[in-house]
C-alpha positions as CSV (number, residue, x, y, z in Angstrom):
1,M,-94.4,-29.8,5.2
2,A,-92.2,-29.4,8.3
3,L,-90.2,-26.7,9.9
4,R,-86.4,-27.5,10.4
5,N,-84.5,-25.6,12.9
6,I,-82.0,-23.3,11.8
7,V,-78.1,-23.9,13.1
8,T,-76.0,-20.9,14.3
9,D,-72.5,-19.8,13.1
10,E,-71.1,-21.6,16.2
11,D,-72.1,-24.8,15.0
12,P,-69.0,-26.5,13.0
13,I,-71.0,-27.8,10.3
14,L,-71.4,-24.3,8.6
15,R,-67.7,-24.3,7.8
16,K,-67.9,-27.9,6.1
17,V,-68.2,-28.3,2.3
18,C,-71.2,-29.8,1.3
19,R,-71.4,-32.9,-0.9
20,P,-73.3,-33.3,-4.2
21,V,-76.5,-34.1,-3.8
22,G,-76.8,-36.8,-7.3
23,E,-80.6,-37.3,-8.2
24,V,-83.4,-35.6,-7.2
25,T,-85.7,-38.1,-5.3
26,P,-88.9,-37.7,-3.4
27,R,-87.1,-37.0,0.0
28,I,-85.0,-34.2,-1.8
29,Q,-87.9,-32.4,-2.9
30,M,-89.3,-32.8,0.8
31,I,-86.0,-31.5,2.1
32,L,-86.2,-28.8,-0.3
33,D,-89.9,-28.2,0.5
34,D,-89.3,-27.7,4.4
35,M,-86.5,-25.8,3.5
36,V,-88.8,-22.6,1.8
37,E,-91.4,-23.5,4.9
38,T,-88.6,-22.9,7.3
39,M,-86.8,-19.7,5.4
40,R,-90.4,-18.0,5.1
41,D,-91.3,-18.7,8.6
42,A,-87.6,-17.2,9.5
43,N,-88.3,-14.0,7.2
44,G,-85.3,-14.8,5.1
45,V,-84.9,-14.9,1.3
46,G,-82.6,-18.2,1.3
47,L,-81.6,-20.6,2.9
48,A,-78.8,-23.3,2.4
49,A,-79.2,-27.0,3.4
50,P,-76.2,-27.0,5.7
51,Q,-78.2,-24.7,7.8
52,V,-80.6,-26.7,8.4
53,G,-77.8,-29.6,9.1
54,I,-77.9,-31.0,5.8
55,M,-74.6,-31.4,4.3
56,R,-75.8,-31.6,0.4
57,R,-74.8,-29.0,-2.2
58,M,-78.8,-27.3,-2.2
59,F,-80.6,-23.9,-1.4
60,V,-83.8,-22.3,-1.8
61,A,-84.1,-19.0,-2.5
62,E,-87.3,-16.3,-2.6
63,P,-85.7,-12.9,-3.3
64,E,-89.5,-11.7,-3.9
65,P,-92.4,-12.9,-2.6
66,E,-94.0,-16.4,-4.4
67,R,-90.6,-15.8,-6.9
68,V,-89.0,-19.1,-5.7
69,Y,-85.8,-20.6,-6.9
70,Y,-84.3,-24.3,-6.2
71,F,-80.9,-25.2,-7.1
72,V,-79.4,-28.7,-6.6
73,D,-75.5,-29.5,-7.3
74,P,-75.7,-25.2,-8.3
75,E,-72.5,-24.3,-10.3
76,M,-71.4,-20.7,-10.9
77,V,-70.9,-20.0,-14.6
78,T,-69.5,-16.2,-14.6
79,L,-69.5,-13.6,-12.4
80,E,-69.4,-9.7,-13.5
81,G,-68.8,-6.7,-12.0
82,E,-69.0,-5.5,-8.3
83,Q,-71.7,-4.3,-5.8
84,E,-71.6,-3.8,-2.5
85,S,-74.7,-3.9,0.6
86,D,-75.8,-4.7,3.7
87,E,-76.2,-8.7,4.4
88,G,-77.8,-10.9,7.2
89,C,-78.0,-14.1,7.4
90,L,-80.8,-16.5,9.5
91,S,-77.9,-18.6,10.7
92,V,-76.1,-15.0,12.5
93,P,-79.3,-13.8,14.0
94,G,-79.4,-10.3,14.8
95,M,-76.4,-8.9,13.2
96,V,-75.5,-7.2,9.5
97,G,-72.2,-6.4,7.5
98,T,-71.4,-4.8,4.6
99,V,-70.4,-7.3,1.6
100,K,-69.0,-6.8,-1.8
101,R,-70.7,-9.6,-4.4
102,P,-70.5,-9.4,-8.1
103,E,-73.2,-7.4,-9.6
104,K,-74.3,-10.2,-12.1
105,I,-74.2,-13.9,-12.4
106,V,-75.0,-16.9,-14.1
107,I,-75.7,-20.0,-12.0
108,K,-76.7,-23.2,-12.9
109,G,-78.2,-26.8,-11.7
110,K,-81.2,-28.6,-11.1
111,D,-84.4,-27.2,-9.9
112,R,-86.9,-29.3,-7.4
113,Y,-87.8,-31.8,-10.2
114,G,-84.3,-32.7,-11.4
115,K,-83.8,-30.6,-14.4
116,E,-80.9,-28.7,-15.2
117,K,-81.8,-25.0,-15.5
118,E,-79.8,-21.9,-16.1
119,F,-80.7,-18.4,-14.6
120,T,-78.7,-14.8,-15.1
121,F,-79.1,-13.0,-11.7
122,E,-78.7,-9.0,-10.9
123,G,-78.3,-6.6,-8.3
124,F,-80.3,-8.1,-5.1
125,D,-81.1,-11.3,-6.5
126,A,-77.4,-12.1,-7.4
127,I,-76.3,-11.2,-3.9
128,V,-78.8,-13.9,-2.5
129,M,-77.8,-16.7,-5.2
130,C,-74.0,-15.9,-4.1
131,H,-75.1,-15.7,-0.2
132,E,-76.4,-19.2,-0.4
133,F,-74.2,-20.5,-2.6
134,D,-71.2,-19.6,-0.3
135,H,-72.9,-21.8,2.2
136,L,-72.7,-24.9,0.2
137,E,-68.6,-23.9,0.4
138,G,-69.0,-23.4,4.4
139,I,-68.6,-19.7,4.1
140,I,-70.5,-17.4,6.2
141,Y,-71.0,-13.3,4.8
142,T,-69.0,-12.7,8.1
143,D,-66.1,-14.2,6.6
144,K,-66.4,-11.3,3.7
145,A,-68.2,-8.5,5.6
146,T,-66.9,-5.6,7.2
147,N,-68.7,-3.2,9.5
148,I,-70.5,-5.9,10.8
149,R,-73.0,-5.0,13.4
150,P,-76.2,-5.3,15.2
151,I,-79.1,-4.9,13.1
152,E,-80.7,-2.1,15.3
153,E,-77.7,0.3,14.3
154,L,-78.5,-0.8,10.4
155,E,-81.9,0.8,11.2
156,E,-81.1,3.7,12.7
157,E,-78.6,4.6,9.9
158,E,-81.8,4.2,7.6
159,Q,-83.8,6.1,9.6
160,A,-81.4,8.8,9.6
């Protein structure tokens, strides 16, 4: 496995819609594994392929330690409810913003072995999956966020 460079929000690649992956090959599996290693090294909970310069529809997520999800060619099946939370992004370092997301989602796609999977996520897990899915559509959380501010301000709010 290898660490990959994470592109930041000024890179136009993050504004493009990704192409489907199709077949999950050993090369795709290697990229997914690199993405998990890169995400963990950067202390993230999710990482989409365009964030490492790959314009393919895939992302990894680890909303809790050792609970990793791999999505290749994901599709949102249902979106329910609404929740609001503060989000950050590895491609927008040092910033945080308040974003409205669905409370509950159903998402399907292939896993790292090419098997079709379908999951239901709620709460924080739904936020993570929606955030990463947006990257595949060329959307950065700052496009949807209000109250975008340095992360230090969030830390101060939490301590107050």
